[in-house]
C-alpha positions in Angstrom: 0.0 0.0 0.0 1.4 3.4 -1.0 1.5 5.9 1.8 2.7 9.4 2.3 5.0 9.5 5.4 5.9 12.7 7.2 9.0 12.6 9.4 10.0 14.8 12.3 13.6 13.8 13.3 13.5 10.0 13.4 9.9 9.8 14.3 7.0 9.1 11.9 4.2 11.4 12.8 1.7 10.7 10.1 0.8 8.1 7.5 -1.6 9.2 4.8 -3.1 6.6 2.3 -2.7 7.8 -1.3 -5.8 8.9 -3.2 -5.5 5.7 -5.3 -5.3 3.5 -2.2 -8.3 5.2 -0.7 -10.4 4.6 -3.8 -9.1 1.0 -4.0 -10.0 0.2 -0.4 -13.6 1.4 -1.2 -13.7 -0.7 -4.4 -12.5 -3.8 -2.6 -15.2 -3.5 0.1 -17.8 -5.8 -1.4 -20.6 -4.2 0.5 -20.2 -0.5 -0.5 -22.2 0.2 -3.7 -23.5 3.5 -5.1 -23.7 6.2 -7.7 -21.8 9.3 -8.7 -23.4 12.4 -10.1 -21.0 15.2 -10.9 -21.9 18.5 -12.6 -19.7 21.4 -13.6 -16.1 20.1 -13.4 -16.1 16.7 -15.2 -16.3 13.3 -13.6 -13.2 14.0 -11.6 -14.1 12.0 -8.4 -15.4 8.8 -10.1 -12.3 8.9 -12.3 -10.2 7.9 -9.4 -12.4 4.9 -8.6 -12.3 3.7 -12.2 -8.5 4.0 -12.4 -7.9 2.3 -9.0 -9.2 -1.0 -10.2 -12.1 -3.3 -9.1 -14.5 -0.5 -9.6 -17.4 -2.7 -10.9 -18.1 -3.7 -7.3 -18.5 -0.1 -6.2 -19.9 2.0 -9.1 -23.6 1.3 -9.9 -23.7 4.5 -12.1 -21.7 7.5 -13.0 -23.3 10.5 -14.7 -23.0 14.2 -15.5 -26.2 16.0 -16.5 -24.5 19.1 -18.0 -27.3 20.3 -20.2 -29.7 22.4 -18.1 -32.8 20.9 -19.6 -31.6 17.4 -19.0 -30.6 18.4 -15.4 -34.1 20.0 -14.8 -35.8 16.9 -16.2 -33.9 14.7 -13.8 -33.8 16.7 -10.6 -36.5 19.3 -11.1 -36.4 23.1 -11.6 -34.9 25.3 -9.0 -37.0 28.3 -7.9 -34.2 30.7 -8.3 -33.1 29.2 -11.6 -29.5 28.5 -10.3 -27.7 25.2 -10.4 -24.7 25.6 -8.1 -26.8 25.6 -4.9 -27.3 23.5 -1.8 -30.9 22.9 -2.9 -29.7 21.4 -6.2 -27.2 19.2 -4.4 -29.8 17.9 -2.0 -32.2 17.1 -4.8 -29.4 15.2 -6.6 -28.6 13.1 -3.5 -32.2 12.4 -2.7 -33.0 11.4 -6.3 -30.0 9.2 -6.8 -30.5 7.3 -3.5 -34.2 6.8 -4.4 -33.1 5.2 -7.7 -30.7 2.9 -6.0 -33.4 1.6 -3.6 -35.8 1.2 -6.5 -33.5 -0.6 -8.8 -31.5 -2.8 -6.4 -33.7 -5.0 -4.4 -32.8 -5.7 -0.8 -33.6 -9.4 -1.0 -31.0 -9.7 -3.8 -28.4 -7.4 -2.0 -29.0 -8.0 1.7 -25.6 -6.9 2.8 -25.1 -3.9 0.5 -24.6 -0.4 2.1 -25.7 2.1 -0.5 -24.3 5.6 -1.1 -24.7 8.5 -3.5 -22.0 11.0 -4.0 -22.8 14.3 -5.8 -21.3 17.6 -6.6 -22.5 20.7 -8.5 -19.7 23.3 -9.1 -18.7 26.2 -11.2 -14.9 26.4 -11.9 -13.0 29.6 -12.7 -14.3 31.7 -15.6 -12.3 32.5 -18.7 -11.6 36.1 -17.5 -10.4 34.7 -14.2 -12.6 37.2 -12.3 -14.7 34.6 -10.6 -12.6 31.8 -9.0 -15.5 29.4 -8.7 -17.2 27.5 -5.9 -19.4 24.5 -5.4 -21.5 22.1 -3.3 -20.3 18.6 -2.5 -22.0 15.9 -0.6 -22.6 12.2 0.2 -25.6 10.3 1.4 -24.6 6.9 2.7 -25.4 4.0 4.9 -23.2 2.3 7.5 -25.5 -0.7 8.0 -27.9 -2.1 5.3 -31.0 -1.7 7.5 -30.0 1.8 8.8 -31.2 5.2 7.7 -28.9 7.3 5.5 -26.4 9.7 6.9 -25.5 12.9 5.1 -22.4 15.2 4.8 -22.8 18.4 2.8 -20.1 21.0 2.3 -19.6 24.2 0.4 -16.2 24.9 -1.2 -14.5 27.9 -2.7 -11.6 27.3 -5.2 -8.4 29.3 -4.7 -6.5 28.1 -7.7 -6.4 30.1 -10.9 -6.7 27.2 -13.4 -9.8 25.2 -14.3 -7.9 22.0 -14.8 -6.2 22.3 -11.4 -9.6 23.0 -9.8 -11.0 19.9 -11.4 -8.1 17.8 -10.0 -8.6 19.3 -6.5 -12.3 18.5 -6.6 -11.6 14.9 -7.5 -9.2 14.4 -4.6 -11.6 16.1 -2.2 -14.4 13.8 -3.4 -12.3 10.7 -2.7 -11.4 12.0 0.7 -15.0 12.7 1.5 -16.3 9.2 0.5 -13.4 7.5 2.3 -14.0 9.6 5.4 -17.7 8.9 5.3 -17.2 5.1 5.5 -14.1 4.8 7.5 -13.9 8.0 9.7 -17.6 8.7 10.5 -17.1 7.8 14.2 -14.8 10.9 14.6 -16.2 13.8 12.6 -13.4 16.1 13.8 -10.8 13.8 12.2 -12.9 13.4 9.2 -12.8 17.1 8.7 -9.0 17.2 8.8 -8.7 14.2 6.4 -10.7 16.1 3.8 -7.4 18.0 3.1 -5.3 14.8 2.6 -3.0 15.5 -0.4 -4.5 19.0 -0.7 -3.3 22.4 0.5 -5.4 25.1 2.0 -4.2 27.4 -0.8 -6.0 25.2 -3.2 -9.4 25.0 -1.5 -11.5 26.6 1.2 -14.3 24.8 3.0 -16.6 27.4 4.5 -19.7 25.4 5.4 -20.3 21.8 6.5 -23.3 20.0 7.9 -23.6 16.5 9.3 -26.9 14.7 9.7 -28.3 11.2 10.1 -28.2 8.5 12.8 -24.4 8.3 12.9 -24.2 12.1 13.5 -27.1 12.4 15.9 -24.8 13.8 18.6 -22.8 16.1 16.3 -23.2 19.8 16.9 -22.7 21.5 13.6 -21.8 24.7 15.3 -18.8 22.9 16.7 -18.0 21.6 13.3 -18.0 25.2 12.1 -15.6 26.1 14.8 -13.3 23.3 13.6 -13.2 24.8 10.1 -11.9 28.1 11.4 -9.7 26.4 14.0 -8.0 24.2 11.4 -7.5 27.1 9.0 -9.9 25.7 6.4 -11.7 29.0 6.2 -11.5 32.5 7.7 -15.1 32.7 9.0 -18.2 30.7 9.4 -21.8 31.6 10.3 -24.8 29.9 11.8 -28.3 31.1 12.2 -30.5 31.3 15.4 -31.5 27.6 14.9 -27.9 26.5 15.2 -27.7 25.6 11.5 -24.6 26.5 9.5 -25.3 28.9 6.8 -23.2 29.9 3.8 -21.8 33.5 4.3 -21.9 34.3 0.6 -25.7 33.4 0.5 -26.8 35.6 3.4 -24.4 38.5 2.9 -24.6 38.9 -0.8 -25.2 42.6 -1.7 -26.5 43.3 1.8 -26.1 46.3 4.0 -24.2 44.7 6.9 -24.2 45.9 10.5 -21.6 44.0 12.6 -21.1 43.9 16.4 -17.9 42.3 17.7 -17.6 41.2 21.3 -16.7 38.4 23.7 -20.4 38.1 24.7 -19.3 36.1 27.7 -22.2 36.4 28.5 -24.2 38.8 26.3 -25.4 41.8 28.4 -27.9 44.6 28.4 -25.2 46.8 27.1 -24.6 44.6 24.1 -28.2 44.6 23.2 -28.7 48.3 23.7 -25.7 48.9 21.5 -27.3 46.7 18.9 -30.7 48.3 19.0 -29.5 51.9 18.9 -26.9 51.3 16.2 -29.4 49.5 14.1 -31.9 52.3 14.3 -29.2 54.8 13.3 -27.9 52.5 10.5 -31.2 52.0 8.8 -31.7 55.8 8.6 -28.5 56.2 6.6 -28.5 57.0 2.9 -27.8 53.9 0.8 -29.2 51.7 3.5 -32.3 49.6 2.8 -33.9 48.3 6.0 -35.3 45.3 4.1 -31.8 44.5 2.8 -30.0 44.9 6.1 -28.3 42.0 7.8 -27.0 42.0 11.4 -24.0 39.9 12.5 -22.7 39.2 16.0 -19.1 38.3 15.5 -16.7 36.5 17.9 -13.1 36.4 16.8 -11.2 33.2 17.5 -8.7 35.0 19.8 -11.6 35.6 22.2 -12.4 31.8 22.3 -9.0 30.8 23.7 -8.4 29.7 27.2 -4.8 28.8 28.1 -3.9 28.6 24.5 -6.6 26.2 23.4 -10.1 26.6 22.1 -12.7 26.2 24.9 -15.5 24.5 23.0 -17.9 24.4 25.9 -17.4 28.2 26.4 -18.1 28.7 22.7 -21.4 26.8 22.8 -22.4 28.8 25.9 -22.0 32.1 24.1 -23.6 30.9 20.9 -26.6 29.4 22.7 -27.4 32.8 24.3 -27.0 34.8 21.2 -29.1 32.4 19.2 -31.8 32.5 21.9 -32.0 36.3 21.2 -32.6 35.6 17.5 -29.2 36.6 16.3 -26.9 35.3 13.6 -23.4 34.5 14.8 -20.1 34.7 12.9 -16.9 33.2 14.2 -13.7 34.4 12.5 -10.0 34.3 12.4 -9.9 38.1 12.1 -8.1 39.8 14.9 -8.1 43.2 13.3 -11.3 45.1 12.3 -10.1 45.9 8.8 -9.9 42.2 8.0 -13.6 41.9 9.0 -14.5 44.7 6.7 -12.4 43.2 3.8 -14.2 39.9 4.3 -17.7 41.5 4.1 -16.6 43.5 1.1 -16.0 40.3 -0.8 -19.7 39.8 -0.7 -21.2 43.3 -0.9 -20.3 46.8 -2.0 -23.3 48.3 -0.1 -22.9 50.5 3.0 -21.7 48.8 6.1 -21.6 49.6 9.8 -19.6 48.6 12.8 -21.0 49.1 16.3 -18.4 49.2 19.1 -17.5 50.6 22.5 -15.0 53.3 23.3 -12.3 50.9 24.4 -12.5 49.0 21.1 -12.2 52.2 19.0 -9.1 53.2 21.1 -7.6 49.8 20.3 -8.1 50.4 16.6 -5.9 53.4 16.8 -3.1 51.5 18.6 -0.1 51.0 16.2 1.0 47.8 17.8 -1.7 45.8 16.1 -0.4 46.8 12.6 3.4 46.2 12.9 3.1 43.1 10.6 1.8 45.3 7.8 4.4 47.0 5.5 2.3 50.1 5.5 1.5 50.0 9.2 -1.6 51.6 10.6 -2.1 53.7 7.4 -2.4 50.6 5.3 -4.9 49.2 7.8 -7.0 52.4 7.9 -6.9 52.6 4.1 -8.5 49.1 4.0 -10.9 49.9 6.8 -12.2 53.3 5.9 -11.8 53.3 2.2 -15.0 51.2 2.1 -18.4 52.6 2.5 -18.3 52.2 6.2 -19.4 54.0 9.4 -18.5 53.3 13.0 -21.3 53.7 15.6 -19.7 54.4 18.9 -21.3 53.4 22.2 -20.1 55.6 25.1 -18.3 54.5 28.3 -18.5 55.8 31.8 -15.2 56.6 33.5 -15.3 54.4 36.7 -13.3 57.0 38.6 -14.8 60.3 37.6 -18.2 59.2 36.3 -17.5 61.2 33.1 -19.2 59.9 29.9 -16.6 59.2 27.3 -17.6 59.5 23.7 -15.9 60.4 20.3 -15.4 64.0 21.4 -13.3 63.3 24.6 -11.8 59.9 24.2 -8.0 59.8 24.2 -5.9 58.1 21.6 -2.1 58.0 21.4 -0.7 61.5 20.7 0.7 60.3 17.4 -2.7 59.2 16.3 -4.6 62.4 17.2 -4.6 63.9 13.8 -5.4 60.7 12.1 -8.4 60.2 14.5 -9.6 63.7 13.9 -9.5 63.2 10.1 -11.8 60.2 10.3 -14.1 61.7 12.9 -14.6 65.0 11.0 -15.3 63.1 7.8 -18.2 61.4 9.4 -16.7 57.9 9.7 -17.2 57.8 13.5 -20.6 58.8 15.0 -21.8 58.7 18.6 -24.8 56.6 19.7 -26.6 59.3 21.7 -29.8 57.5 22.7 -28.1 55.1 25.1 -29.2 53.9 28.5 -26.9 55.5 31.1 -28.2 53.2 33.8 -26.4 50.2 32.3 -23.1 51.8 31.3 -21.3 50.1 34.3 -22.2 46.6 33.1 -19.3 44.6 31.7 -19.4 41.0 30.6 -16.2 40.2 32.6 -17.9 41.6 35.8 -21.0 39.5 35.2 -18.9 36.4 34.6 -16.9 37.0 37.8 -20.2 37.3 39.8 -21.5 34.0 38.3 -18.2 32.2 39.2 -18.2 33.6 42.7 -21.9 33.0 43.2 -22.6 36.7 43.9 -26.2 38.0 43.8 -27.4 40.5 41.3 -25.9 39.5 38.0 -29.3 38.4 36.6 -30.4 42.0 36.3 -27.5 42.9 34.1 -28.6 40.5 31.3 -31.3 40.7 28.7 -34.6 39.2 29.5 -34.6 35.4 29.7 -30.8 35.0 29.5 -30.2 34.4 33.2 -32.8 31.6 33.2 -31.0 29.9 30.3 -27.7 30.2 32.2 -29.2 28.6 35.3 -31.1 25.9 33.5 -28.3 24.8 31.2 -25.6 25.5 33.9 -23.6 27.8 31.6 -20.3 29.6 32.3 -19.6 27.4 35.3 -22.9 28.3 37.1 -23.3 24.9 38.6 -19.6 24.8 39.8 -20.0 28.1 41.6 -23.1 26.8 43.4 -21.2 23.8 44.5 -18.3 25.9 45.8 -20.7 28.1 47.7 -22.0 25.1 49.6 
C-alpha cells in the first residue's frame, strides 16, 4: 500500500493513504455500492475509482447532467433558476438514493450499504474574475438496514486554473467518500482528512453540515468552529436555529451591521448597542432596511483559554446569542479591517460597525499593525476606504463618572490627527440614545459574579438569559453553586 510519510527527526508522525489507495479500499469493500453524479467540473471523483481497479463492485452508475434541460428533467427546476446551490445538491442526492433503492432490491443485495456522491460546481471563468465554488455531498449507509447519513459542504476554489480546480475537486471527493465510510465515528478527524493531499491554498471549505443517525450527537456549530480552528476558512456563520449557513448566500449585496464582542455572556449593554446602532444605521442614505443583515461576531482569539479553544465556552455564548434571535459569525480576524475586507468580498453596499470606546481606542493602537508593511495607514486605508461608518457606544469613567464618547476619548498623541480626520469626515458617529443606567455593566464583571456565586448578576442581562444560564448551567454556574456550599 502506498503511503505518504511525514518525518520529524527520526519519528514518523503521520501516514496518509494515497488517493488511489483510498479509492481501491472502497472498491475492494464488497458491501459498498453506489452512484456518482457530478456537474460542472467533469467526472473527476469517479475517475479515481475507475482507475484504482475493481470499480465494478462499487460503481452502480456515474453521470453528468450538464445540459440544463436534462438536469431539470432529472432533478426538477430550482425556484431561483440556479444550479450551483445547496438545494440542487440535496435534490441530486435524494433522487439518486431513491433510484438505488428502487433498482437494487434488498432481497438480492441484503448486505449492501448504498451511497450516493454528488457535486455541483462552477470552476474559474475564462476572464479569471470569478474563481469558482461548489457544493459537494454524500448520502450513505453504514449498515444495510440503517437510515442514511449525510455530509454536505460548500467549497471555494483558490487556484487560478480550471484544470487544477478539477483535480482538486476529484481528490476532495475521494477524501469525503473514504472519510464517510471509515472515519464517520470521529467527525473532527474526518474534517481534517478532507485535506489529505491538498493544501489550504487550493481549496476553502466554509460550510459543512452533518446529519443522520451516525451524527445524531454532532453539533454543527462545533464543526463550524473546527473549520476556522483548522484554517480551512477564515469565517463561518450559523443562524438562530444553530444551522450552519453559507456566508456568501446571506451577505450577498446586503447592508451589513456587525457587532464584535466576547459576549461572555451577552449583556444589556450589548443589546442596547445593537438596538441603537441598528436604528441609526437603517436611517442612513444607501441603507435599505429590508436589505440589512446584522451579524454578531466572535473572533477566534476571544475563544482561547490557556492557548486552546474552549469549545464548551463557545457553545455557551452561541446558545445565548441564538436565543435572542441573532446570527453569529466566528472568524480568524483579529483586526477590524480584515472583518471589513471579508464583508466587502460579498457586498459593495454601505456597512456599519458598532463598538464601544475601548474597542475604538484599540483600533488606533499602532502595535496591532506592525506586521503590515504600510503599518496603521495601510490598515486604515483598507478599513475606511470602504463605504463604512462606526457607531460608537459611550463608556463611563469608573473613577470620575464622566461619559466618554468620540469627542473626549484619548488616543495616542501620534494618532490624534489621524483620528480627527476620520471623525470629522463622518466615519465615526456617537450613539446618543443610550441607557446611562447600564453603562457600568461589563461581561467580565457578570462572569466573575457568576463564578463567585454573587447575587445581582441576573439584572445585568437581557430578559430570559439568566434563566438559560441557570437551566443549562452555563459559564460554570453549577460549579459556583457547589463551591458556595
